[in-house]
C-alpha positions in Angstrom: 92.8 -179.8 -29.4 91.5 -176.7 -31.2 90.7 -173.8 -28.9 87.0 -173.1 -29.4 87.4 -169.4 -28.9 90.0 -169.3 -31.6 87.8 -171.4 -33.8 84.9 -168.9 -33.3 87.3 -166.1 -34.1 88.4 -167.8 -37.3 84.9 -168.5 -38.4 83.9 -164.9 -37.6 86.9 -163.7 -39.7 85.8 -165.7 -42.7 82.1 -164.8 -42.4 83.3 -161.3 -41.7 85.1 -161.2 -45.0 81.7 -161.3 -46.8 80.0 -159.2 -44.2 82.6 -156.6 -43.6 83.7 -156.2 -47.2 80.1 -156.3 -48.3 79.1 -153.7 -45.7 82.1 -151.6 -46.6 81.2 -151.8 -50.3 77.6 -150.8 -49.5 79.1 -148.1 -47.3 80.6 -146.7 -50.5 77.0 -146.3 -51.7 76.4 -143.7 -48.9 78.7 -141.1 -50.3 77.4 -141.9 -53.8 73.7 -141.6 -52.8 74.3 -138.5 -50.7 76.2 -136.9 -53.5 73.7 -137.7 -56.2 70.6 -137.1 -54.1 71.3 -133.4 -53.3 68.0 -133.2 -51.4 68.1 -135.4 -48.3 64.4 -136.1 -48.8 65.2 -138.3 -51.9 67.7 -140.3 -49.9 65.0 -140.5 -47.1 62.7 -142.3 -49.5 65.3 -145.0 -50.2 66.0 -145.4 -46.5 62.4 -145.8 -45.6 61.8 -148.4 -48.2 64.7 -150.5 -46.9 63.4 -150.1 -43.4 60.3 -151.9 -44.6 62.4 -154.6 -46.2 63.9 -155.5 -42.8 60.3 -156.1 -41.5 59.3 -158.3 -44.4 62.5 -160.5 -44.3 61.8 -161.4 -40.6 58.2 -162.5 -41.5 59.0 -164.3 -44.8 62.1 -166.2 -43.4 59.9 -167.2 -40.4 62.9 -168.0 -38.1 63.7 -171.1 -40.1 67.4 -170.5 -40.0 67.5 -170.9 -36.2 65.0 -173.8 -36.4 67.2 -175.5 -38.9 70.2 -175.3 -36.5 68.2 -176.4 -33.5 66.6 -179.4 -35.2 69.8 -180.7 -36.9 71.4 -180.6 -33.5 69.1 -183.4 -32.2 68.1 -185.1 -35.5 70.4 -186.6 -38.0 67.9 -186.5 -40.9 69.2 -183.2 -42.2 67.6 -183.5 -45.6 64.1 -183.8 -44.1 64.8 -180.8 -41.8 66.1 -178.8 -44.8 63.1 -179.7 -46.9 60.6 -178.9 -44.2 62.2 -175.5 -43.7 61.9 -174.7 -47.4 58.3 -175.9 -47.5 57.3 -173.6 -44.6 59.1 -170.6 -46.3 57.5 -171.4 -49.7 54.0 -171.4 -48.3 54.4 -168.1 -46.5 56.0 -166.4 -49.5 53.4 -167.6 -51.9 50.6 -166.1 -49.8 52.6 -162.9 -49.4 53.1 -162.5 -53.2 49.4 -163.0 -53.9 48.5 -160.3 -51.3 51.0 -157.9 -52.8 49.6 -158.4 -56.4 46.1 -157.8 -55.1 46.8 -154.8 -52.9 50.0 -153.1 -53.9 48.3 -149.8 -54.8 46.5 -149.6 -51.4 49.8 -150.3 -49.7 51.6 -147.6 -51.7 48.8 -145.1 -50.7 49.2 -146.0 -47.0 53.0 -145.4 -47.2 52.5 -142.1 -49.0 54.0 -143.5 -52.2 50.7 -143.3 -54.2 52.5 -142.4 -57.5 55.0 -145.2 -57.2 53.2 -148.5 -56.7 56.1 -150.1 -58.6 58.3 -149.6 -55.5 56.1 -152.0 -53.5 56.2 -154.7 -56.2 60.0 -154.5 -56.6 60.6 -154.4 -52.8 58.4 -157.5 -52.3 60.2 -159.5 -55.0 63.6 -158.6 -53.3 62.5 -160.0 -49.9 61.1 -163.1 -51.4 64.3 -164.0 -53.2 66.3 -163.2 -50.0 64.0 -165.5 -48.0 64.5 -168.4 -50.4 68.3 -168.0 -50.1 68.3 -168.0 -46.2 68.0 -171.8 -45.6 70.6 -173.0 -48.2 72.9 -170.3 -46.8 72.3 -171.6 -43.3 73.1 -175.1 -44.6 76.5 -173.8 -45.7 77.1 -172.3 -42.2 76.1 -175.6 -40.5 78.6 -177.5 -42.7 81.2 -174.8 -41.9 81.6 -174.0 -45.6 82.4 -170.4 -44.7 84.4 -169.7 -47.8 81.6 -170.7 -50.1 79.2 -168.7 -48.0 81.4 -165.7 -48.3 81.9 -166.0 -52.0 78.2 -166.2 -52.7 77.4 -163.2 -50.5 80.2 -161.2 -52.1 79.1 -162.1 -55.6 75.6 -160.7 -54.9 77.1 -157.6 -53.3 79.5 -157.1 -56.1 76.7 -157.1 -58.7 74.8 -154.6 -56.6 77.7 -152.2 -56.2 78.8 -152.4 -59.8 75.4 -151.8 -61.2 74.8 -148.9 -58.8 78.0 -147.1 -59.8 77.3 -147.8 -63.5 73.8 -146.2 -63.2 74.6 -143.3 -61.0 77.8 -142.3 -62.7 76.5 -142.5 -66.2 72.7 -142.6 -66.4 71.3 -140.9 -63.3 69.1 -137.8 -64.1 69.3 -135.4 -61.1 66.1 -133.8 -62.3 64.2 -137.1 -61.9 65.3 -138.5 -58.5 62.3 -140.9 -58.3 63.7 -142.7 -61.3 66.9 -143.2 -59.2 64.9 -144.8 -56.4 63.3 -147.2 -59.0 66.7 -148.2 -60.3 68.1 -148.8 -56.9 65.4 -151.3 -56.2 65.7 -152.9 -59.6 69.5 -153.3 -59.2 68.9 -154.8 -55.7 66.4 -157.3 -57.2 69.0 -158.4 -59.8 71.7 -158.9 -57.1 69.2 -160.8 -54.9 68.6 -163.2 -57.8 72.3 -164.0 -57.9 72.2 -165.9 -54.6 69.6 -168.6 -55.4 71.3 -169.2 -58.8 74.7 -169.8 -57.0 73.0 -172.0 -54.4 71.4 -174.4 -56.8 73.4 -177.4 -55.6 72.4 -176.7 -52.0 68.7 -177.3 -53.0 69.6 -180.9 -53.9 67.9 -183.7 -52.0 64.6 -181.9 -51.3 61.9 -184.4 -50.3 59.0 -184.3 -52.7 56.6 -185.4 -50.0 56.3 -182.8 -47.2 56.8 -184.0 -43.6 53.8 -182.3 -42.1 54.6 -183.3 -38.5 58.1 -182.0 -38.7 57.0 -178.8 -40.4 54.5 -178.2 -37.6 57.2 -178.8 -34.9 59.6 -176.4 -36.7 56.9 -173.8 -37.1 55.9 -173.9 -33.5 59.6 -173.6 -32.4 60.2 -170.7 -34.7 57.0 -168.8 -34.2 58.1 -167.1 -31.0 61.4 -166.3 -32.8 59.5 -164.6 -35.5 57.6 -162.5 -33.0 60.9 -161.7 -31.3 62.5 -160.9 -34.6 59.7 -158.7 -35.8 59.7 -156.9 -32.5 63.5 -156.6 -32.8 63.1 -155.0 -36.2 60.7 -152.6 -34.8 63.5 -151.5 -32.4 66.1 -151.4 -35.2 64.2 -149.8 -38.1 60.7 -148.6 -37.2 62.1 -145.2 -36.2 63.0 -144.5 -39.9 59.6 -145.5 -41.0 57.7 -143.7 -38.3 59.8 -140.5 -38.5 58.2 -139.4 -41.7 54.7 -140.2 -40.7 55.0 -138.6 -37.3 56.6 -135.4 -38.7 54.4 -135.0 -41.7 51.4 -133.8 -39.6 53.2 -130.6 -38.5 55.7 -130.2 -41.5 55.8 -130.7 -45.2 56.3 -134.2 -46.7 59.6 -133.0 -48.1 60.8 -131.9 -44.7 59.8 -135.1 -43.1 61.5 -137.2 -45.8 64.6 -135.0 -45.4 64.8 -135.8 -41.7 64.6 -139.5 -42.5 67.5 -139.0 -45.0 69.7 -137.1 -42.5 69.0 -139.6 -39.7 69.6 -142.6 -42.0 72.9 -141.2 -43.4 74.2 -140.6 -39.9 73.0 -144.0 -38.7 75.3 -145.5 -41.4 78.3 -144.1 -39.4 77.3 -146.4 -36.6 77.6 -149.3 -39.0 81.1 -150.3 -38.0 79.6 -151.9 -34.8 76.8 -153.3 -36.9 79.3 -154.8 -39.4 81.1 -156.6 -36.6 77.8 -157.8 -35.2 76.7 -159.2 -38.5 79.9 -161.2 -39.0 79.9 -162.3 -35.4 76.2 -163.5 -35.5 76.8 -165.6 -38.6 79.6 -167.5 -36.8 78.3 -167.4 -33.2 74.9 -169.1 -33.6 76.1 -172.4 -34.9 79.2 -172.1 -32.7 77.1 -171.7 -29.5 74.9 -174.7 -30.5 78.0 -176.8 -31.1 79.3 -176.0 -27.6 76.0 -176.7 -25.9 76.8 -180.3 -24.8 80.3 -179.6 -23.6 81.0 -179.5 -19.9 82.8 -176.2 -20.0 80.2 -174.5 -22.2 79.4 -171.8 -19.6 83.1 -170.9 -19.3 83.3 -170.5 -23.0 80.1 -168.4 -23.3 81.4 -166.1 -20.5 84.8 -165.7 -22.2 83.2 -164.9 -25.5 81.2 -162.2 -23.9 84.3 -160.6 -22.3 86.1 -160.4 -25.6 83.0 -159.3 -27.5 82.4 -156.4 -25.1 86.0 -155.3 -25.3 86.0 -155.3 -29.1 82.7 -153.4 -29.5 83.8 -150.8 -26.9 86.9 -150.3 -29.0 84.8 -149.7 -32.1 82.7 -147.2 -30.2 85.7 -145.2 -29.3 87.3 -145.5 -32.7 84.3 -144.1 -34.6 83.2 -141.6 -32.0 86.6 -140.0 -31.5 87.3 -140.0 -35.2 84.0 -138.6 -36.3 85.6 -135.7 -38.0 87.2 -138.2 -40.4 84.3 -140.5 -40.8 81.8 -137.7 -41.6 83.4 -137.4 -45.1 81.7 -140.6 -46.1 78.7 -138.4 -46.3 79.6 -136.2 -49.2 76.8 -133.6 -48.8 77.2 -131.2 -45.8 73.4 -130.9 -45.7 73.4 -134.3 -43.9 76.1 -133.4 -41.3 73.6 -131.7 -39.0 72.8 -135.1 -37.5 76.4 -136.2 -36.6 75.9 -135.7 -32.9 73.6 -138.7 -32.7 76.3 -141.1 -33.9 77.8 -141.9 -30.4 74.3 -142.5 -29.0 73.6 -145.0 -31.8 77.0 -146.7 -31.3 76.3 -147.2 -27.6 72.9 -148.6 -28.6 74.5 -151.2 -30.9 76.9 -152.2 -28.1 73.9 -153.0 -25.9 72.2 -154.8 -28.8 75.3 -157.0 -29.3 75.4 -157.9 -25.7 71.7 -158.9 -25.9 72.5 -161.0 -28.9 75.1 -162.9 -26.9 72.8 -163.4 -24.0 69.9 -164.6 -26.2 71.6 -167.9 -26.7 70.1 -169.0 -23.3 66.5 -169.2 -24.6 67.5 -170.7 -27.9 69.5 -173.5 -26.2 66.9 -174.2 -23.6 64.0 -174.1 -26.1 62.3 -171.4 -24.2 62.0 -169.1 -27.2 58.8 -167.5 -25.9 61.0 -165.4 -23.6 62.8 -164.0 -26.6 59.4 -162.9 -27.9 58.5 -161.4 -24.5 61.7 -159.4 -24.3 61.4 -158.2 -27.9 57.8 -157.2 -27.5 58.6 -155.3 -24.4 61.3 -153.4 -26.3 59.0 -152.9 -29.3 56.3 -151.4 -27.0 58.8 -149.0 -25.5 60.1 -148.1 -29.0 56.7 -147.3 -30.3 55.7 -145.3 -27.3 58.9 -143.2 -27.1 58.8 -142.4 -30.8 55.1 -141.5 -30.9 55.5 -139.2 -27.8 58.8 -137.5 -28.5 59.5 -137.6 -32.3 56.9 -134.8 -33.1 58.9 -132.5 -30.8 62.5 -133.7 -31.0 62.7 -135.4 -34.4 65.5 -137.9 -35.0 67.1 -137.1 -31.6 64.1 -138.9 -30.1 64.7 -141.9 -32.4 68.4 -142.2 -31.3 67.7 -142.0 -27.6 64.7 -144.4 -27.9 67.0 -146.9 -29.6 69.6 -146.7 -26.8 67.0 -146.9 -24.0 65.2 -149.9 -25.5 68.4 -151.9 -26.0 69.5 -151.2 -22.4 66.1 -152.5 -21.2 66.3 -155.6 -23.4 69.9 -156.3 -22.3 68.9 -156.1 -18.6 65.7 -158.2 -19.0 67.6 -160.9 -20.9 70.3 -161.1 -18.2 67.8 -161.4 -15.4 65.6 -164.0 -17.1 68.7 -165.9 -18.4 70.2 -166.2 -14.9 66.9 -167.7 -13.7 66.2 -170.2 -16.5 69.6 -171.0 -18.0 72.3 -169.4 -15.8 75.6 -168.5 -17.4 78.2 -166.9 -15.0 79.0 -163.8 -17.0 81.8 -161.7 -15.6 79.9 -158.5 -14.7 83.1 -156.9 -13.2 84.7 -156.9 -16.7 81.4 -155.7 -18.3 81.4 -152.6 -16.1 85.1 -152.0 -16.4 85.1 -152.1 -20.2 81.8 -150.1 -20.7 82.8 -147.7 -17.9 86.3 -147.1 -19.3 85.0 -146.5 -22.8 82.5 -143.9 -21.6 84.9 -142.2 -19.3 87.5 -141.9 -22.1 84.9 -140.6 -24.5 83.8 -137.8 -22.2 87.4 -137.0 -21.3 88.2 -136.6 -25.0 85.2 -134.3 -25.4 86.5 -132.0 -22.6 90.0 -131.6 -24.1 89.9 -128.5 -26.2 92.6 -128.5 -28.9 92.2 -126.1 -31.8 94.5 -128.0 -34.2 92.6 -130.6 -36.2 95.5 -133.0 -36.5 96.6 -132.6 -32.8 93.0 -133.2 -31.7 92.8 -136.4 -33.8 96.2 -137.5 -32.5 95.1 -137.0 -28.9 91.8 -138.8 -29.5 93.7 -141.8 -30.9 96.1 -141.9 -28.0 93.0 -142.1 -25.8 91.8 -145.1 -27.9 95.1 -146.8 -27.3 94.7 -146.2 -23.6 91.5 -148.3 -23.8 93.3 -151.0 -25.7 96.0 -151.1 -23.0 93.3 -151.5 -20.3 91.8 -154.4 -22.2 95.1 -156.0 -22.8 96.2 -155.7 -19.1 93.0 -157.4 -17.9 92.9 -160.2 -20.5 96.6 -160.9 -21.2 96.9 -163.8 -18.8 93.6 -165.4 -19.8 93.3 -164.8 -23.5 94.1 -168.4 -24.5 92.9 -170.3 -21.5 89.7 -172.0 -22.9 90.2 -175.6 -24.0 87.8 -177.7 -25.9 
């Protein structure tokens, strides 16, 4: 029978096609934006706006993706579950749009965008369209239609990238950067509209009459996930939103926005771990639910964790030890001052990925409230560390706070998981892989070679040493899991 680990790898590869290619294409926008926005402050405005997008998507999607997977696992009436998910999302989004239309100027004032209330309206429409696409996309994932899923995602991304290059290469006015911000949002709105248009067939079979009882059950299941997701987004993106507002009291608005721009551009260099996480999460969640009733599920979950940690540690070393190459994705040297935070952010993303793997325990057991508790703990630490240290240390405080929070969440999830839904993870391998990666990183930093090419060559030999360690440990067990 098909090896479940290999099946997960195959699904991850296909989902990764849309995620990795999409992210890499969006990655191309970083040199474009940093080249055209000569002042980091202008790029900082774009980065802050998209930080708020992340918050809104969590609220407006209301955890219905996970609820859809959970309820279809136990209930064969998929159409009713699908319809109920859409009704919940529709209700929330309708209320949201009404509030935006009534208060968009006040919101713009609060975010220090008083002269650009149109930013708020465009941004809101973008997240509403993304929310309406979430459930039909989840339906494709549940049906394992990974190729169709990837093609829809890539179509939207392709429109976004194409229109961005068309505008910035031929129409952008460097003397009016605020217009550039407006068109970035408008282009994103157009690309977001592509997805529901391509998903029209997936909306078929929606029940005209709402199933109020089912809607209530799904909402109660997902509510803690929304809290957890919202708190998680605080950990992931609030630093970019807070950075400006915490610095503006002691510095000019332009300086504060410039710091956001520098931090955000360098954060993009940690995206290779994030790219893998995105692709992995699309495949992993339905995969983990599918394995839930199998006798060897814990063995599979443990093996997945081993391979996952090894791979993200490899990405950490690959990016960190080749930073002198990757920095050229940021075309403007004014942004390079923040490159030293990249390894910190890469480590943070490793811990976040481990936490994502562990989080399956409270989703499978239905104890989603623990996900909320963990995320709220992390969010509280994030807010406290940023408020205390950002005014003094700027974006360095943001980076370290991110790492500390993800370490805390990872540890809390492990402890609670072993108590309520024990999975025998191999902690020995965990410490071996993480420890080896960190040791090799610090060894590379101590080797002083003046030649640029010799230094890169030595660094990549060190990366190969890690690959060898991983291979030697896993070579006899790589294909052991059987379904």
